[in-house]
C-alpha positions as CSV (number, residue, x, y, z in Angstrom):
1,M,-64.1,0.9,-59.1
2,R,-60.4,0.3,-58.4
3,P,-57.8,-0.3,-61.1
4,H,-56.9,-4.0,-61.8
5,G,-54.2,-5.3,-59.6
6,M,-54.4,-2.5,-57.0
7,L,-55.2,-3.3,-53.4
8,L,-57.1,-1.0,-51.0
9,R,-55.9,-1.0,-47.4
10,S,-57.6,0.7,-44.5
11,E,-55.9,3.2,-42.3
12,G,-57.3,3.4,-38.8
13,D,-58.8,1.0,-36.3
14,S,-62.5,1.4,-37.0
15,G,-62.7,0.0,-40.5
16,G,-66.0,1.8,-40.8
17,P,-67.3,4.2,-43.5
18,C,-65.1,7.1,-42.3
19,S,-61.8,5.2,-42.4
20,R,-59.3,6.4,-45.1
21,K,-58.2,4.1,-47.8
22,R,-55.0,4.3,-49.7
23,R,-53.8,2.4,-52.8
24,V,-50.9,0.1,-52.6
25,H,-49.5,-1.2,-55.9
26,P,-48.7,-4.9,-55.8
27,Y,-45.1,-4.4,-56.9
28,R,-44.3,-2.2,-53.9
29,R,-44.6,-5.2,-51.7
30,R,-41.8,-7.1,-53.4
31,G,-38.9,-5.1,-52.2
32,P,-36.4,-2.9,-54.0
33,I,-35.0,-3.8,-57.3
34,T,-32.0,-1.8,-58.6
35,V,-31.9,-1.5,-62.4
36,T,-28.6,-0.4,-63.9
37,Y,-28.2,0.4,-67.6
38,V,-24.6,-0.7,-67.8
39,E,-23.5,-0.2,-71.4
40,R,-24.6,0.3,-74.9
41,D,-22.0,0.2,-77.6
42,R,-21.4,-0.9,-81.1
43,S,-19.2,-4.0,-81.6
44,T,-17.8,-5.7,-84.6
45,P,-18.5,-9.4,-85.2
46,D,-14.9,-10.2,-84.2
47,S,-15.6,-8.9,-80.7
48,G,-13.8,-5.7,-81.0
49,T,-15.6,-2.7,-79.5
50,R,-16.0,0.8,-80.6
51,P,-17.6,3.8,-79.0
52,A,-21.4,4.3,-79.5
53,A,-20.9,7.2,-81.9
54,P,-22.5,6.4,-85.3
55,S,-20.1,5.2,-87.9
56,R,-20.3,6.3,-91.6
57,E,-18.3,3.3,-92.8
58,G,-19.3,-0.3,-92.8
59,S,-22.3,-0.1,-90.6
60,S,-23.5,-3.5,-91.8
61,R,-20.6,-5.0,-89.8
62,E,-21.5,-3.3,-86.6
63,R,-23.8,-4.9,-84.0
64,L,-25.6,-3.1,-81.2
65,V,-25.0,-4.4,-77.7
66,L,-27.1,-3.6,-74.6
67,V,-26.2,-4.7,-71.1
68,L,-28.9,-4.3,-68.4
69,E,-28.2,-5.4,-64.8
70,L,-30.8,-6.0,-62.0
71,R,-29.7,-6.2,-58.3
72,T,-32.2,-7.3,-55.7
73,A,-32.7,-9.5,-52.6
74,A,-32.7,-13.2,-53.3
75,S,-36.5,-13.7,-52.9
76,T,-39.2,-15.5,-54.8
77,N,-41.2,-12.3,-54.8
78,V,-38.9,-10.7,-57.5
79,I,-38.8,-13.6,-59.9
80,P,-41.9,-12.5,-61.9
81,T,-40.2,-9.1,-62.5
82,I,-36.9,-10.7,-63.7
83,R,-38.8,-13.1,-65.9
84,T,-40.8,-10.2,-67.4
85,V,-37.6,-8.2,-68.1
86,A,-36.1,-11.2,-69.9
87,A,-39.2,-11.6,-72.1
88,D,-39.4,-7.9,-72.9
89,L,-35.7,-7.8,-73.9
90,A,-36.2,-10.8,-76.2
91,A,-39.3,-9.3,-77.7
92,R,-37.5,-6.0,-78.4
93,A,-34.6,-8.0,-80.0
94,D,-37.2,-9.4,-82.4
95,F,-37.1,-13.0,-81.2
96,D,-40.0,-15.2,-82.3
97,L,-42.6,-16.2,-79.7
98,D,-41.3,-19.6,-79.0
99,A,-37.8,-18.3,-78.3
100,I,-39.3,-15.6,-76.0
101,D,-41.3,-18.2,-74.1
102,D,-38.2,-20.5,-73.8
103,L,-36.1,-17.6,-72.4
104,R,-38.9,-16.6,-70.0
105,M,-39.2,-20.1,-68.6
106,A,-35.5,-20.6,-68.4
107,V,-35.0,-17.4,-66.4
108,D,-37.9,-18.3,-64.2
109,D,-36.5,-21.8,-63.5
110,L,-33.0,-20.6,-63.0
111,C,-34.0,-17.8,-60.5
112,A,-36.3,-20.2,-58.6
113,M,-33.5,-22.8,-58.4
114,V,-30.8,-20.4,-57.1
115,V,-33.2,-18.6,-54.7
116,R,-34.0,-22.0,-53.1
117,I,-30.3,-22.7,-52.3
118,A,-29.3,-19.1,-51.6
119,A,-27.5,-18.1,-48.4
120,D,-29.6,-16.1,-45.9
121,K,-30.0,-12.4,-46.6
122,T,-28.0,-12.5,-49.8
123,G,-28.4,-10.4,-53.0
124,L,-29.2,-11.6,-56.5
125,R,-27.5,-10.0,-59.5
126,C,-29.0,-10.7,-62.9
127,A,-27.3,-9.2,-66.0
128,F,-28.8,-9.4,-69.5
129,T,-26.5,-8.9,-72.5
130,V,-28.5,-8.4,-75.6
131,R,-26.9,-8.9,-79.0
132,P,-28.6,-9.2,-82.4
133,E,-27.9,-12.9,-82.5
134,R,-28.4,-14.0,-78.9
135,I,-29.2,-13.0,-75.3
136,E,-26.9,-14.0,-72.4
137,V,-28.3,-14.0,-68.9
138,D,-25.8,-14.0,-66.0
139,V,-27.2,-14.8,-62.5
140,E,-24.8,-14.3,-59.6
141,I,-25.5,-15.3,-56.0
142,D,-24.1,-16.6,-52.7
143,I,-25.2,-20.1,-52.1
144,A,-25.5,-22.2,-49.0
145,D,-26.1,-25.5,-50.6
146,P,-24.5,-27.1,-53.7
147,L,-25.9,-26.3,-57.1
148,P,-28.2,-29.1,-58.3
149,T,-26.6,-29.7,-61.7
150,G,-27.9,-33.3,-61.9
151,S,-31.5,-32.5,-61.2
152,F,-34.5,-32.6,-63.5
153,G,-34.8,-28.8,-63.3
154,W,-31.2,-28.4,-64.5
155,R,-32.0,-30.7,-67.5
156,V,-35.1,-28.6,-68.3
157,L,-32.9,-25.5,-68.2
158,E,-30.4,-27.1,-70.6
159,C,-33.3,-28.0,-73.0
160,L,-34.8,-24.5,-72.9
161,T,-31.5,-22.7,-73.7
162,D,-28.7,-23.0,-76.2
163,G,-26.0,-23.1,-73.5
164,V,-25.6,-23.2,-69.7
165,S,-22.3,-22.7,-67.9
166,V,-21.4,-22.3,-64.2
167,L,-18.5,-20.3,-62.9
168,S,-17.3,-20.5,-59.3
169,L,-16.3,-17.1,-57.9
170,P,-14.3,-16.1,-54.8
171,A,-16.3,-16.6,-51.6
172,G,-18.8,-13.9,-50.9
173,S,-19.8,-12.4,-47.6
174,E,-19.8,-14.7,-44.6
175,G,-17.7,-17.3,-46.4
176,H,-20.5,-18.7,-48.6
177,D,-19.7,-20.0,-52.0
178,R,-20.5,-17.6,-54.9
179,V,-21.5,-18.8,-58.3
180,C,-22.3,-17.2,-61.7
181,I,-24.6,-19.2,-63.9
182,T,-24.8,-18.1,-67.6
183,V,-27.5,-19.1,-69.9
184,V,-27.5,-18.3,-73.6
185,K,-30.5,-18.2,-76.0
186,Q,-29.8,-17.8,-79.7
187,A,-32.2,-15.6,-81.7
188,V,-34.8,-17.1,-83.8
189,R,-36.2,-14.2,-85.7
190,A,-39.9,-13.5,-86.0
191,Q,-41.1,-14.0,-89.6
192,R,-42.4,-10.9,-91.3
193,P,-45.3,-11.2,-93.7
């Protein structure tokens, strides 16, 4: 019996009972994803930052910040992985189930939207900034077509999140427009019994 989600592929031409089988995990077919643990520090509510060393004074005013960055090819195959990372970070930040699902759907819709209009052979950068009160997701990509900010999908994205903003960046490789889209989801804390 093979583990759930694993594929068995035959090596050799015969395909008969003597051919060797090897296991191929489904995520290995999606292409490389580079995960970078960018920064973890303590910041004060007025946006001043201090080193990550624990403080003995006023720890109630400090807030932990985590920044995680994913870099991959702009492909629909990696969207489930990015969506899962977003949901996992929201769950670890103690968001309630509705907020986790909203963030998961928003990241899925946003990535699907930008991959459709992405320039050929471009990379996708997705950075998650996790704060106690919110999660910010920055998606940066070279685009070949204009961003559909008037579409139904964009309206759904605005409804699922607490803020959406677009920033035009200097042209990327091969002269394509480069955009950074930021979505913000405020924390709704899970109720403890």
